[in-house]
C-alpha positions in Angstrom: -24.7 23.3 -13.8 -25.8 26.0 -16.2 -22.4 27.4 -17.2 -20.9 26.0 -20.3 -17.3 24.8 -19.7 -14.8 24.4 -22.5 -11.3 23.0 -22.0 -8.4 22.4 -24.4 -6.4 19.3 -23.5 -2.9 19.3 -24.9 -1.3 15.9 -25.3 2.4 15.5 -25.9 4.7 12.6 -26.5 5.1 10.9 -23.1 4.5 7.2 -22.3 2.0 8.4 -19.6 -0.3 9.7 -22.4 -2.6 6.8 -21.9 -3.6 8.3 -18.5 -5.0 11.3 -20.4 -7.8 9.1 -21.6 -9.1 8.8 -18.1 -8.6 12.5 -17.5 -10.8 13.2 -20.5 -13.4 10.8 -19.2 -13.5 12.7 -15.8 -14.1 16.0 -17.6 -16.8 14.6 -19.9 -18.5 13.1 -16.9 -18.7 16.6 -15.3 -20.2 18.1 -18.5 -17.0 19.8 -19.8 -16.6 20.2 -23.5 -13.2 18.8 -24.2 -11.1 20.0 -27.2 -8.1 17.6 -27.7 -4.9 18.9 -29.3 -2.2 16.4 -30.0 1.4 17.0 -31.1 2.5 15.0 -34.1 4.7 12.7 -31.9 1.9 12.2 -29.4 -0.1 10.5 -32.2 2.7 7.8 -32.4 1.8 6.8 -28.8 -1.9 6.7 -29.0 -4.5 6.8 -31.8 -6.4 10.1 -32.4 -9.4 8.0 -33.2 -9.5 6.7 -29.6 -9.1 10.3 -28.3 -11.9 11.5 -30.6 -14.2 8.8 -29.5 -13.8 9.5 -25.8 -13.9 13.3 -26.1 -16.7 13.3 -28.7 -14.7 15.9 -30.6 -12.4 16.3 -33.5 -8.7 16.0 -32.6 -6.6 18.9 -33.7 -2.9 18.6 -34.7 -2.3 20.7 -37.8 -2.0 24.5 -37.8 -4.4 24.9 -40.7 -7.3 23.0 -42.3 -6.8 21.6 -45.8 -8.6 24.6 -47.4 -6.4 27.0 -45.5 -9.5 28.9 -44.4 -9.2 28.3 -40.7 -6.4 29.3 -38.4 -6.9 26.7 -35.6 -4.5 28.3 -33.1 -6.6 31.5 -33.2 -10.0 29.8 -33.5 -9.5 27.3 -30.6 -8.0 29.7 -28.2 -10.9 32.1 -28.3 -13.6 29.8 -26.9 -11.9 27.8 -24.2 -11.8 28.7 -20.5 -8.4 27.0 -19.9 -5.7 24.8 -21.4 -4.5 21.6 -19.7 -1.3 20.1 -21.0 -1.2 16.5 -19.7 1.3 14.9 -20.1 3.7 17.8 -20.7 7.2 16.8 -21.8 10.4 18.6 -21.1 10.5 19.6 -24.8 7.0 21.2 -24.7 7.7 23.0 -21.4 11.0 24.4 -22.9 9.2 25.6 -26.0 6.5 27.4 -24.0 9.0 28.9 -21.6 11.0 30.4 -24.4 8.1 31.6 -26.5 8.3 29.0 -29.3 5.2 28.5 -31.5 6.3 25.7 -33.8 3.2 23.5 -33.5 -0.5 23.9 -32.9 -0.4 23.4 -29.1 2.4 25.9 -28.4 0.8 28.3 -30.9 -2.5 28.2 -29.0 -0.7 28.9 -25.7 1.1 31.9 -27.3 -2.1 33.2 -29.0 -4.2 33.2 -25.8 -4.3 34.7 -22.4 -6.4 31.9 -20.7 -5.0 29.9 -17.7 -2.6 27.1 -18.7 -2.3 24.1 -16.3 0.8 22.0 -16.9 1.2 18.4 -15.7 4.8 17.4 -16.4 5.8 13.8 -17.0 9.3 12.7 -18.0 12.4 10.8 -16.8 13.7 11.8 -13.4 17.0 13.0 -14.9 15.2 15.2 -17.4 12.9 16.6 -14.8 15.7 17.4 -12.3 17.9 18.8 -15.0 18.7 22.5 -14.2 17.5 23.6 -17.6 14.1 22.0 -17.1 13.8 23.4 -13.5 14.7 26.9 -14.9 12.0 26.6 -17.5 9.4 25.6 -14.9 10.5 28.5 -12.6 10.3 31.0 -15.4 6.7 29.9 -16.2 5.7 29.9 -12.6 6.6 33.6 -12.4 3.8 34.3 -14.9 0.4 34.2 -13.3 -1.4 32.3 -16.0 0.8 29.2 -15.8 -0.1 26.7 -13.1 1.7 23.4 -12.4 0.5 20.0 -11.1 3.9 18.7 -10.2 4.9 15.0 -10.9 5.0 12.3 -8.3 7.9 10.2 -7.2 8.1 6.5 -7.8 9.1 3.9 -10.3 9.1 5.3 -13.9 8.4 3.5 -17.1 12.1 3.2 -17.9 12.7 1.5 -14.5 14.3 4.4 -12.9 13.2 5.6 -9.4 12.5 9.2 -8.8 10.3 12.2 -9.6 8.8 12.4 -13.0 5.6 10.3 -12.9 2.5 12.1 -14.0 0.5 13.4 -11.0 -2.6 11.6 -9.8 -5.3 12.1 -12.5 -7.9 13.0 -9.9 -5.6 15.8 -8.6 -5.0 17.0 -12.2 -8.8 17.0 -12.8 -9.7 18.8 -9.5 -7.1 21.4 -9.9 -8.0 22.2 -13.5 -11.7 22.5 -12.7 -10.9 25.5 -10.5 -9.8 27.5 -13.6 -12.7 26.6 -15.9 -15.5 28.5 -14.2 -15.8 32.1 -15.4 -18.5 32.8 -12.8 -16.9 31.8 -9.5 -19.9 32.5 -7.3 -18.2 31.4 -4.1 -15.0 33.4 -4.7 -13.5 34.4 -1.3 -16.1 32.6 0.8 -15.1 30.4 3.7 -17.2 27.2 3.7 -17.3 24.2 6.1 -18.9 20.9 5.0 -19.4 17.9 7.1 -19.6 14.5 5.4 -19.9 10.7 6.0 -21.1 8.7 9.0 -20.0 8.7 12.6 -19.2 5.7 14.6 -20.2 5.2 18.3 -18.2 2.3 19.7 -19.7 -0.3 22.1 -16.4 -2.0 22.7 -13.0 -2.0 20.9 -14.4 -3.4 17.7 -18.2 -3.0 17.5 -20.0 0.3 16.8 -23.3 2.0 16.0 -23.3 3.7 12.6 -25.2 4.1 9.3 -24.7 3.4 5.6 -23.7 7.0 4.6 -21.0 6.9 1.9 -19.9 10.5 2.2 -20.3 11.0 -1.5 -22.7 14.0 -1.3 -20.6 15.8 1.2 -17.4 15.3 -0.7 -19.1 16.5 -3.9 -20.3 19.6 -2.0 -16.7 20.3 -0.9 -15.3 19.6 -4.3 -17.7 21.9 -6.2 -17.4 24.7 -3.6 -13.7 24.7 -4.1 -14.1 24.8 -7.9 -16.4 27.8 -7.5 -13.7 29.7 -5.6 -14.4 28.9 -1.9 -11.8 28.2 0.8 -13.2 24.8 1.9 -12.8 22.8 5.1 -14.2 19.3 5.0 -15.0 17.6 8.3 -15.2 13.9 7.4 -16.3 10.8 9.2 -14.8 7.4 8.1 -15.3 7.0 4.4 -13.4 5.3 1.5 -13.1 8.4 -0.8 -10.0 10.3 -1.7 -10.3 13.9 -0.5 -10.7 16.6 -3.2 -7.5 18.3 -4.2 -7.1 21.7 -2.6 -9.6 21.1 0.2 -8.6 21.1 3.8 -9.8 17.9 5.5 -10.3 17.1 9.2 -10.9 13.4 9.8 -13.1 12.4 12.7 -14.8 9.2 13.9 -17.4 9.9 16.6 -20.1 12.5 16.9 -18.1 14.2 19.8 -15.0 14.4 17.6 -17.1 16.0 14.8 -18.6 18.5 17.3 -15.1 19.5 18.4 -13.8 19.8 14.9 -16.8 22.1 13.9 -17.1 24.2 17.0 -13.6 24.5 18.4 -11.9 26.2 15.4 -11.0 29.9 15.9 -12.3 31.1 12.6 -15.6 32.3 11.1 -17.3 30.8 8.1 -19.7 32.2 5.5 -21.5 28.9 5.2 -21.8 25.6 7.2 -23.3 22.6 5.3 -24.1 19.8 7.7 -24.3 16.8 5.3 -22.8 14.2 7.7 -25.1 11.5 8.9 -24.3 11.9 12.6 -25.4 9.2 15.0 -28.2 10.5 17.3 -27.1 8.2 20.1 -24.0 6.8 21.7 -23.4 4.0 24.2 -23.4 5.2 27.8 -20.7 2.7 28.7 -17.9 1.6 26.3 -16.0 -1.5 27.1 -12.2 -1.2 27.0 -11.9 -4.7 25.4 -13.8 -6.9 22.9 -16.9 -8.3 24.6 -17.2 -12.1 24.5 -20.4 -14.1 23.9 -21.5 -16.1 26.9 -25.0 -17.1 25.9 -26.6 -14.3 27.9 -28.6 -11.3 26.8 -26.7 -8.0 26.8 -28.5 -4.9 27.9 -27.1 -1.6 26.6 -28.1 1.9 27.4 -28.0 4.7 24.7 -27.7 8.4 25.5 -28.4 11.2 23.0 -25.6 13.0 21.3 -25.6 16.8 21.1 -27.4 18.5 18.2 -24.2 19.9 16.5 -26.0 22.0 14.0 -28.1 23.7 16.6 -25.0 24.4 18.6 -23.3 25.7 15.5 -26.1 28.3 15.1 -25.7 29.3 18.7 -22.0 29.8 18.3 -22.6 32.6 15.7 -19.5 31.6 13.8 -21.4 30.6 10.7 -23.2 33.4 8.7 -25.4 30.9 6.9 -26.3 27.3 8.1 -27.7 24.6 5.9 -28.7 21.2 7.1 -29.7 17.9 5.5 -32.7 15.8 6.6 -32.9 12.2 5.6 -36.5 11.3 6.3 -38.7 8.3 5.7 -42.1 9.9 6.3 -43.7 13.3 6.6 -40.8 14.8 4.7 -41.8 18.4 4.4 -43.4 18.7 7.8 -40.3 17.2 9.6 -37.9 19.3 7.5 -39.7 22.6 8.3 -39.9 21.7 12.0 -36.1 21.2 12.0 -35.5 24.6 10.4 -37.5 26.2 13.2 -36.2 24.1 16.0 -32.5 24.4 15.1 -32.7 28.0 14.0 -31.0 27.3 10.7 -31.2 29.2 7.4 -32.3 26.2 5.4 -32.4 22.5 5.0 -32.3 19.9 2.2 -34.7 17.0 2.7 -34.7 13.7 0.8 -36.5 10.4 1.1 -34.4 7.6 2.5 -37.0 5.0 1.4 -35.8 5.6 -2.2 -33.2 3.0 -3.2 -32.1 4.9 -6.4 -31.0 8.0 -4.5 -29.3 9.0 -1.3 -27.2 6.6 0.8 -24.4 4.8 -1.2 -25.9 6.0 -4.5 -24.2 8.3 -7.0 -27.5 10.1 -7.4 -29.7 12.3 -5.2 -32.9 14.2 -5.2 -34.4 16.6 -2.8 -36.0 19.9 -1.9 -34.3 22.9 -0.5 -36.5 24.6 2.2 -35.3 28.0 3.4 -36.4 29.9 6.5 -37.9 32.7 4.4 -40.5 30.1 3.1 -38.8 29.5 -0.3 -38.8 26.0 -1.6 -36.6 24.7 -4.5 -37.0 21.3 -6.0 -34.0 19.4 -7.2 -34.9 16.5 -9.5 -32.9 13.3 -9.6 -29.4 14.0 -10.8 -25.8 13.1 -10.0 -24.6 14.2 -6.6 -22.1 16.5 -8.3 -24.8 18.1 -10.3 -26.9 18.5 -7.1 -24.0 20.2 -5.4 -23.9 22.8 -8.3 -27.7 23.3 -8.0 -27.5 23.9 -4.2 -24.8 26.6 -4.6 -26.7 28.2 -7.5 -29.7 28.3 -5.2 -28.1 29.8 -2.1 -25.0 31.6 -3.6 -26.6 35.0 -3.6 -27.6 34.7 0.0 -24.1 34.3 1.3 
């Protein structure tokens, strides 16, 4: 990712403020420069020193520096791409809705025009109070204010109801959509396949592979952050879907083929990252097979080449495949580009244990049908997703 991302995180006096530490960690892991702003009462819940250590930044609470030479509400609001207030108390929401600027955080909001993402957290009776709901409705009418609404469940006080801070991964994913000034995929419709498929032999045994789905999920997540309308077709994985991404869950290769080819809409880009089984069992038992000391002979038949059929469907303006190879990487990848008729392919070496399947890291080479080759050195799968879209974004 070449774009520098700056985010102000406002922290107010809610018991859920400890969760903001994990939110900060998620942003830092994605290369975001976090600028923490705490209200005075928020500092009674959690130490600014801890927040400073995690964010690798000074923590701002006062309107002015000791010399009086810096106006923090103006200085901080000029550089950031967005403001996230998490947790946001009823008091802070009321102040913002009515134009108050009696502390640094509310002053920054009033002194800026950048997007403000608000994640409320409070007691259920405070949240459902008509005054709070009116304040939220008033802010929602203004385009720059976005809400990640609280969840229902048991609250810190023991009450049951709505008011618990939203899932931190949802807050993170939603906020990232407003940080990018250059949304290179804005308005694009993108489909991504991810994860393995399973081809069952009987009711419990199946043929599959060790794909974790991490690369495909990061591609879907980053595409959404960069402005795309994303559909993720996912095999069975243990990953929470990215917030804001449409997900179609499948199990077998035939189910994945139907999900990809049977939709009545066209896409600007198809990325086939899923590790689809090349074969399936010709006969599938309708019960669990029992051992009887004898050898079992099974017959495998080839699954369809979904990517090739996707090209033939003419529903995808640009098609990009993935090739997990163990030998002759470049030759095999180039042959697949020609054979399948696709626009490009990303090839990586499955012999490497430090990248690829199950790893959080990847490495590869993008090979395009026009002869272009782009190397991607070992990096996190999220960073690789950014690099892929930077490489092909202008071609969409």
